[in-house]
mmJSON file of the N, C-alpha and C atoms, coordinates in Angstrom:
{"data_MODEL":{"atom_site":{
"group_PDB":["ATOM","ATOM","ATOM","ATOM","ATOM","ATOM","ATOM","ATOM","ATOM","ATOM","ATOM","ATOM","ATOM","ATOM","ATOM","ATOM","ATOM","ATOM","ATOM","ATOM","ATOM","ATOM","ATOM","ATOM","ATOM","ATOM","ATOM","ATOM","ATOM","ATOM","ATOM","ATOM","ATOM","ATOM","ATOM","ATOM","ATOM","ATOM","ATOM","ATOM","ATOM","ATOM","ATOM","ATOM","ATOM","ATOM","ATOM","ATOM","ATOM","ATOM","ATOM","ATOM","ATOM","ATOM","ATOM","ATOM","ATOM","ATOM","ATOM","ATOM","ATOM","ATOM","ATOM","ATOM","ATOM","ATOM","ATOM","ATOM","ATOM","ATOM","ATOM","ATOM","ATOM","ATOM","ATOM","ATOM","ATOM","ATOM","ATOM","ATOM","ATOM","ATOM","ATOM","ATOM","ATOM","ATOM","ATOM","ATOM","ATOM","ATOM","ATOM","ATOM","ATOM","ATOM","ATOM","ATOM","ATOM","ATOM","ATOM","ATOM","ATOM","ATOM","ATOM","ATOM","ATOM","ATOM","ATOM","ATOM","ATOM","ATOM","ATOM","ATOM","ATOM","ATOM","ATOM","ATOM","ATOM","ATOM","ATOM","ATOM","ATOM","ATOM","ATOM","ATOM","ATOM","ATOM","ATOM","ATOM","ATOM","ATOM","ATOM","ATOM","ATOM","ATOM","ATOM","ATOM","ATOM","ATOM","ATOM","ATOM","ATOM","ATOM","ATOM","ATOM","ATOM","ATOM","ATOM"],
"id":[1,2,3,4,5,6,7,8,9,10,11,12,13,14,15,16,17,18,19,20,21,22,23,24,25,26,27,28,29,30,31,32,33,34,35,36,37,38,39,40,41,42,43,44,45,46,47,48,49,50,51,52,53,54,55,56,57,58,59,60,61,62,63,64,65,66,67,68,69,70,71,72,73,74,75,76,77,78,79,80,81,82,83,84,85,86,87,88,89,90,91,92,93,94,95,96,97,98,99,100,101,102,103,104,105,106,107,108,109,110,111,112,113,114,115,116,117,118,119,120,121,122,123,124,125,126,127,128,129,130,131,132,133,134,135,136,137,138,139,140,141,142,143,144,145,146,147],
"type_symbol":["N","C","C","N","C","C","N","C","C","N","C","C","N","C","C","N","C","C","N","C","C","N","C","C","N","C","C","N","C","C","N","C","C","N","C","C","N","C","C","N","C","C","N","C","C","N","C","C","N","C","C","N","C","C","N","C","C","N","C","C","N","C","C","N","C","C","N","C","C","N","C","C","N","C","C","N","C","C","N","C","C","N","C","C","N","C","C","N","C","C","N","C","C","N","C","C","N","C","C","N","C","C","N","C","C","N","C","C","N","C","C","N","C","C","N","C","C","N","C","C","N","C","C","N","C","C","N","C","C","N","C","C","N","C","C","N","C","C","N","C","C","N","C","C","N","C","C"],
"label_atom_id":["N","CA","C","N","CA","C","N","CA","C","N","CA","C","N","CA","C","N","CA","C","N","CA","C","N","CA","C","N","CA","C","N","CA","C","N","CA","C","N","CA","C","N","CA","C","N","CA","C","N","CA","C","N","CA","C","N","CA","C","N","CA","C","N","CA","C","N","CA","C","N","CA","C","N","CA","C","N","CA","C","N","CA","C","N","CA","C","N","CA","C","N","CA","C","N","CA","C","N","CA","C","N","CA","C","N","CA","C","N","CA","C","N","CA","C","N","CA","C","N","CA","C","N","CA","C","N","CA","C","N","CA","C","N","CA","C","N","CA","C","N","CA","C","N","CA","C","N","CA","C","N","CA","C","N","CA","C","N","CA","C","N","CA","C","N","CA","C","N","CA","C"],
"label_alt_id":[null,null,null,null,null,null,null,null,null,null,null,null,null,null,null,null,null,null,null,null,null,null,null,null,null,null,null,null,null,null,null,null,null,null,null,null,null,null,null,null,null,null,null,null,null,null,null,null,null,null,null,null,null,null,null,null,null,null,null,null,null,null,null,null,null,null,null,null,null,null,null,null,null,null,null,null,null,null,null,null,null,null,null,null,null,null,null,null,null,null,null,null,null,null,null,null,null,null,null,null,null,null,null,null,null,null,null,null,null,null,null,null,null,null,null,null,null,null,null,null,null,null,null,null,null,null,null,null,null,null,null,null,null,null,null,null,null,null,null,null,null,null,null,null,null,null,null],
"label_comp_id":["MET","MET","MET","LEU","LEU","LEU","LEU","LEU","LEU","GLU","GLU","GLU","ALA","ALA","ALA","CYS","CYS","CYS","ARG","ARG","ARG","PHE","PHE","PHE","GLN","GLN","GLN","ARG","ARG","ARG","LEU","LEU","LEU","THR","THR","THR","ASN","ASN","ASN","ASP","ASP","ASP","PHE","PHE","PHE","LEU","LEU","LEU","ASP","ASP","ASP","ALA","ALA","ALA","SER","SER","SER","LYS","LYS","LYS","VAL","VAL","VAL","GLU","GLU","GLU","SER","SER","SER","VAL","VAL","VAL","THR","THR","THR","ASN","ASN","ASN","LEU","LEU","LEU","THR","THR","THR","TYR","TYR","TYR","ALA","ALA","ALA","MET","MET","MET","GLU","GLU","GLU","LYS","LYS","LYS","VAL","VAL","VAL","ARG","ARG","ARG","ILE","ILE","ILE","LYS","LYS","LYS","LYS","LYS","LYS","MET","MET","MET","ILE","ILE","ILE","LEU","LEU","LEU","ASP","ASP","ASP","THR","THR","THR","VAL","VAL","VAL","ILE","ILE","ILE","ILE","ILE","ILE","MET","MET","MET","GLU","GLU","GLU","LYS","LYS","LYS"],
"label_asym_id":["A","A","A","A","A","A","A","A","A","A","A","A","A","A","A","A","A","A","A","A","A","A","A","A","A","A","A","A","A","A","A","A","A","A","A","A","A","A","A","A","A","A","A","A","A","A","A","A","A","A","A","A","A","A","A","A","A","A","A","A","A","A","A","A","A","A","A","A","A","A","A","A","A","A","A","A","A","A","A","A","A","A","A","A","A","A","A","A","A","A","A","A","A","A","A","A","A","A","A","A","A","A","A","A","A","A","A","A","A","A","A","A","A","A","A","A","A","A","A","A","A","A","A","A","A","A","A","A","A","A","A","A","A","A","A","A","A","A","A","A","A","A","A","A","A","A","A"],
"label_entity_id":["1","1","1","1","1","1","1","1","1","1","1","1","1","1","1","1","1","1","1","1","1","1","1","1","1","1","1","1","1","1","1","1","1","1","1","1","1","1","1","1","1","1","1","1","1","1","1","1","1","1","1","1","1","1","1","1","1","1","1","1","1","1","1","1","1","1","1","1","1","1","1","1","1","1","1","1","1","1","1","1","1","1","1","1","1","1","1","1","1","1","1","1","1","1","1","1","1","1","1","1","1","1","1","1","1","1","1","1","1","1","1","1","1","1","1","1","1","1","1","1","1","1","1","1","1","1","1","1","1","1","1","1","1","1","1","1","1","1","1","1","1","1","1","1","1","1","1"],
"label_seq_id":[1,1,1,2,2,2,3,3,3,4,4,4,5,5,5,6,6,6,7,7,7,8,8,8,9,9,9,10,10,10,11,11,11,12,12,12,13,13,13,14,14,14,15,15,15,16,16,16,17,17,17,18,18,18,19,19,19,20,20,20,21,21,21,22,22,22,23,23,23,24,24,24,25,25,25,26,26,26,27,27,27,28,28,28,29,29,29,30,30,30,31,31,31,32,32,32,33,33,33,34,34,34,35,35,35,36,36,36,37,37,37,38,38,38,39,39,39,40,40,40,41,41,41,42,42,42,43,43,43,44,44,44,45,45,45,46,46,46,47,47,47,48,48,48,49,49,49],
"pdbx_PDB_ins_code":[null,null,null,null,null,null,null,null,null,null,null,null,null,null,null,null,null,null,null,null,null,null,null,null,null,null,null,null,null,null,null,null,null,null,null,null,null,null,null,null,null,null,null,null,null,null,null,null,null,null,null,null,null,null,null,null,null,null,null,null,null,null,null,null,null,null,null,null,null,null,null,null,null,null,null,null,null,null,null,null,null,null,null,null,null,null,null,null,null,null,null,null,null,null,null,null,null,null,null,null,null,null,null,null,null,null,null,null,null,null,null,null,null,null,null,null,null,null,null,null,null,null,null,null,null,null,null,null,null,null,null,null,null,null,null,null,null,null,null,null,null,null,null,null,null,null,null],
"Cartn_x":[-7.565,-8.592,-8.222,-7.917,-7.457,-6.142,-5.003,-4.115,-4.328,-5.582,-6.055,-6.683,-7.145,-7.96,-7.184,-6.036,-4.459,-3.979,-3.872,-3.103,-3.943,-5.337,-6.54,-5.747,-6.328,-6.219,-4.65,-3.457,-2.374,-2.517,-2.784,-3.112,-3.904,-4.818,-5.706,-4.971,-4.673,-3.894,-2.923,-2.096,-0.988,-1.519,-2.838,-3.473,-4.281,-4.378,-5.044,-3.533,-2.57,-1.43,-0.488,-1.302,-0.594,-0.414,-0.574,-0.458,0.761,1.25,2.427,3.641,3.256,4.531,5.045,4.949,5.38,6.386,6.423,7.609,8.79,8.7,9.899,10.167,11.557,11.995,12.815,12.906,13.312,12.711,11.825,10.361,10.937,10.267,10.57,9.318,8.614,7.761,7.805,7.071,7.378,6.098,5.976,4.658,4.291,2.996,2.762,1.413,1.183,-0.1,-1.053,-2.333,-3.208,-4.605,-5.425,-6.836,-7.784,-7.648,-8.461,-10.131,-10.714,-11.89,-12.016,-11.499,-10.974,-10.88,-9.498,-9.435,-10.367,-11.377,-12.444,-13.599,-13.703,-14.739,-14.334,-13.369,-12.859,-12.788,-12.407,-12.333,-14.159,-14.888,-16.076,-16.902,-16.278,-17.062,-16.377,-14.961,-14.307,-14.951,-15.266,-16.295,-17.469,-18.136,-19.579,-19.809,-18.31,-18.684,-18.728],
"Cartn_y":[18.175,17.16,16.371,16.542,15.168,14.461,15.512,14.813,13.897,14.116,13.393,11.752,12.038,10.91,10.024,10.487,9.653,9.052,9.814,9.137,8.03,8.11,7.072,5.903,6.17,4.859,4.13,4.946,4.444,3.246,3.767,2.713,2.189,2.09,0.959,0.033,0.724,-0.454,-1.517,-0.491,-1.159,-2.353,-2.19,-2.85,-4.28,-4.504,-5.238,-5.912,-5.183,-6.019,-6.848,-6.627,-7.248,-8.559,-9.534,-10.945,-10.903,-9.802,-9.922,-9.736,-8.841,-8.488,-9.407,-10.466,-11.668,-11.989,-12.06,-12.682,-11.751,-10.096,-9.158,-9.221,-9.348,-9.107,-7.909,-7.105,-5.342,-4.304,-4.073,-3.272,-2.258,-1.13,-0.031,0.837,1.167,2.062,3.669,4.807,5.933,6.155,6.08,6.666,7.719,8.252,9.93,10.029,10.605,10.667,11.549,11.035,11.543,11.433,12.642,12.321,11.756,10.583,9.496,9.98,10.462,10.777,11.954,12.819,13.657,13.28,12.19,11.618,10.995,10.065,9.439,10.675,11.476,12.199,13.149,13.83,14.375,13.558,12.298,10.865,10.801,10.869,10.869,11.77,13.034,14.229,14.212,13.735,13.79,12.76,11.485,10.357,11.308,11.735,11.998,13.167,13.785,14.926,14.155],
"Cartn_z":[-55.073,-55.112,-55.842,-57.05,-58.064,-57.745,-56.885,-55.998,-55.123,-54.5,-53.199,-54.019,-55.11,-55.674,-56.121,-56.496,-57.006,-56.093,-54.945,-53.621,-53.137,-53.01,-52.662,-53.929,-54.833,-56.075,-55.796,-55.659,-55.554,-54.268,-53.015,-51.818,-51.805,-52.72,-52.854,-53.724,-54.858,-55.537,-54.943,-53.654,-53.058,-52.526,-51.726,-50.807,-51.573,-52.823,-53.722,-54.153,-54.084,-54.533,-53.787,-52.357,-51.693,-51.257,-52.174,-52.615,-53.065,-53.968,-54.921,-53.931,-52.945,-51.942,-51.507,-51.279,-50.419,-51.177,-52.282,-53.121,-53.138,-52.561,-52.397,-51.333,-51.284,-49.814,-49.381,-50.772,-50.113,-50.5,-49.742,-49.921,-48.915,-48.712,-48.195,-48.271,-47.058,-47.224,-46.416,-47.177,-46.529,-46.201,-44.71,-44.349,-43.863,-44.169,-43.956,-43.5,-42.468,-42.162,-42.815,-43.305,-44.242,-43.227,-43.754,-43.287,-44.36,-43.884,-44.714,-44.59,-43.948,-44.411,-45.355,-45.295,-46.166,-47.706,-47.721,-48.732,-49.312,-48.664,-49.042,-49.631,-48.779,-49.419,-50.832,-50.705,-52.109,-53.209,-53.052,-53.954,-54.247,-53.473,-53.917,-54.988,-54.055,-55.094,-56.465,-56.672,-57.939,-58.593,-58.135,-59.097,-59.197,-58.867,-59.081,-60.21,-60.244,-61.308,-62.912],
"occupancy":[1.0,1.0,1.0,1.0,1.0,1.0,1.0,1.0,1.0,1.0,1.0,1.0,1.0,1.0,1.0,1.0,1.0,1.0,1.0,1.0,1.0,1.0,1.0,1.0,1.0,1.0,1.0,1.0,1.0,1.0,1.0,1.0,1.0,1.0,1.0,1.0,1.0,1.0,1.0,1.0,1.0,1.0,1.0,1.0,1.0,1.0,1.0,1.0,1.0,1.0,1.0,1.0,1.0,1.0,1.0,1.0,1.0,1.0,1.0,1.0,1.0,1.0,1.0,1.0,1.0,1.0,1.0,1.0,1.0,1.0,1.0,1.0,1.0,1.0,1.0,1.0,1.0,1.0,1.0,1.0,1.0,1.0,1.0,1.0,1.0,1.0,1.0,1.0,1.0,1.0,1.0,1.0,1.0,1.0,1.0,1.0,1.0,1.0,1.0,1.0,1.0,1.0,1.0,1.0,1.0,1.0,1.0,1.0,1.0,1.0,1.0,1.0,1.0,1.0,1.0,1.0,1.0,1.0,1.0,1.0,1.0,1.0,1.0,1.0,1.0,1.0,1.0,1.0,1.0,1.0,1.0,1.0,1.0,1.0,1.0,1.0,1.0,1.0,1.0,1.0,1.0,1.0,1.0,1.0,1.0,1.0,1.0],
"B_iso_or_equiv":[0.0,0.0,0.0,0.0,0.0,0.0,0.0,0.0,0.0,0.0,0.0,0.0,0.0,0.0,0.0,0.0,0.0,0.0,0.0,0.0,0.0,0.0,0.0,0.0,0.0,0.0,0.0,0.0,0.0,0.0,0.0,0.0,0.0,0.0,0.0,0.0,0.0,0.0,0.0,0.0,0.0,0.0,0.0,0.0,0.0,0.0,0.0,0.0,0.0,0.0,0.0,0.0,0.0,0.0,0.0,0.0,0.0,0.0,0.0,0.0,0.0,0.0,0.0,0.0,0.0,0.0,0.0,0.0,0.0,0.0,0.0,0.0,0.0,0.0,0.0,0.0,0.0,0.0,0.0,0.0,0.0,0.0,0.0,0.0,0.0,0.0,0.0,0.0,0.0,0.0,0.0,0.0,0.0,0.0,0.0,0.0,0.0,0.0,0.0,0.0,0.0,0.0,0.0,0.0,0.0,0.0,0.0,0.0,0.0,0.0,0.0,0.0,0.0,0.0,0.0,0.0,0.0,0.0,0.0,0.0,0.0,0.0,0.0,0.0,0.0,0.0,0.0,0.0,0.0,0.0,0.0,0.0,0.0,0.0,0.0,0.0,0.0,0.0,0.0,0.0,0.0,0.0,0.0,0.0,0.0,0.0,0.0],
"pdbx_formal_charge":[null,null,null,null,null,null,null,null,null,null,null,null,null,null,null,null,null,null,null,null,null,null,null,null,null,null,null,null,null,null,null,null,null,null,null,null,null,null,null,null,null,null,null,null,null,null,null,null,null,null,null,null,null,null,null,null,null,null,null,null,null,null,null,null,null,null,null,null,null,null,null,null,null,null,null,null,null,null,null,null,null,null,null,null,null,null,null,null,null,null,null,null,null,null,null,null,null,null,null,null,null,null,null,null,null,null,null,null,null,null,null,null,null,null,null,null,null,null,null,null,null,null,null,null,null,null,null,null,null,null,null,null,null,null,null,null,null,null,null,null,null,null,null,null,null,null,null],
"auth_seq_id":[1,1,1,2,2,2,3,3,3,4,4,4,5,5,5,6,6,6,7,7,7,8,8,8,9,9,9,10,10,10,11,11,11,12,12,12,13,13,13,14,14,14,15,15,15,16,16,16,17,17,17,18,18,18,19,19,19,20,20,20,21,21,21,22,22,22,23,23,23,24,24,24,25,25,25,26,26,26,27,27,27,28,28,28,29,29,29,30,30,30,31,31,31,32,32,32,33,33,33,34,34,34,35,35,35,36,36,36,37,37,37,38,38,38,39,39,39,40,40,40,41,41,41,42,42,42,43,43,43,44,44,44,45,45,45,46,46,46,47,47,47,48,48,48,49,49,49],
"auth_comp_id":["MET","MET","MET","LEU","LEU","LEU","LEU","LEU","LEU","GLU","GLU","GLU","ALA","ALA","ALA","CYS","CYS","CYS","ARG","ARG","ARG","PHE","PHE","PHE","GLN","GLN","GLN","ARG","ARG","ARG","LEU","LEU","LEU","THR","THR","THR","ASN","ASN","ASN","ASP","ASP","ASP","PHE","PHE","PHE","LEU","LEU","LEU","ASP","ASP","ASP","ALA","ALA","ALA","SER","SER","SER","LYS","LYS","LYS","VAL","VAL","VAL","GLU","GLU","GLU","SER","SER","SER","VAL","VAL","VAL","THR","THR","THR","ASN","ASN","ASN","LEU","LEU","LEU","THR","THR","THR","TYR","TYR","TYR","ALA","ALA","ALA","MET","MET","MET","GLU","GLU","GLU","LYS","LYS","LYS","VAL","VAL","VAL","ARG","ARG","ARG","ILE","ILE","ILE","LYS","LYS","LYS","LYS","LYS","LYS","MET","MET","MET","ILE","ILE","ILE","LEU","LEU","LEU","ASP","ASP","ASP","THR","THR","THR","VAL","VAL","VAL","ILE","ILE","ILE","ILE","ILE","ILE","MET","MET","MET","GLU","GLU","GLU","LYS","LYS","LYS"],
"auth_asym_id":["A","A","A","A","A","A","A","A","A","A","A","A","A","A","A","A","A","A","A","A","A","A","A","A","A","A","A","A","A","A","A","A","A","A","A","A","A","A","A","A","A","A","A","A","A","A","A","A","A","A","A","A","A","A","A","A","A","A","A","A","A","A","A","A","A","A","A","A","A","A","A","A","A","A","A","A","A","A","A","A","A","A","A","A","A","A","A","A","A","A","A","A","A","A","A","A","A","A","A","A","A","A","A","A","A","A","A","A","A","A","A","A","A","A","A","A","A","A","A","A","A","A","A","A","A","A","A","A","A","A","A","A","A","A","A","A","A","A","A","A","A","A","A","A","A","A","A"],
"auth_atom_id":["N","CA","C","N","CA","C","N","CA","C","N","CA","C","N","CA","C","N","CA","C","N","CA","C","N","CA","C","N","CA","C","N","CA","C","N","CA","C","N","CA","C","N","CA","C","N","CA","C","N","CA","C","N","CA","C","N","CA","C","N","CA","C","N","CA","C","N","CA","C","N","CA","C","N","CA","C","N","CA","C","N","CA","C","N","CA","C","N","CA","C","N","CA","C","N","CA","C","N","CA","C","N","CA","C","N","CA","C","N","CA","C","N","CA","C","N","CA","C","N","CA","C","N","CA","C","N","CA","C","N","CA","C","N","CA","C","N","CA","C","N","CA","C","N","CA","C","N","CA","C","N","CA","C","N","CA","C","N","CA","C","N","CA","C","N","CA","C","N","CA","C"],
"pdbx_PDB_model_num":[1,1,1,1,1,1,1,1,1,1,1,1,1,1,1,1,1,1,1,1,1,1,1,1,1,1,1,1,1,1,1,1,1,1,1,1,1,1,1,1,1,1,1,1,1,1,1,1,1,1,1,1,1,1,1,1,1,1,1,1,1,1,1,1,1,1,1,1,1,1,1,1,1,1,1,1,1,1,1,1,1,1,1,1,1,1,1,1,1,1,1,1,1,1,1,1,1,1,1,1,1,1,1,1,1,1,1,1,1,1,1,1,1,1,1,1,1,1,1,1,1,1,1,1,1,1,1,1,1,1,1,1,1,1,1,1,1,1,1,1,1,1,1,1,1,1,1]
}}}
């Protein structure tokens, strides 16, 4: 579950840094399928501990 929380945090940080991305021209993304509901619930459970 900690891994899922870290992945969710990285994803969130990526979205927050979107304005900085505009100046970069050579970006590549590795897309992968995730179960977002499970990831969010796992993160919430970890944060509540």
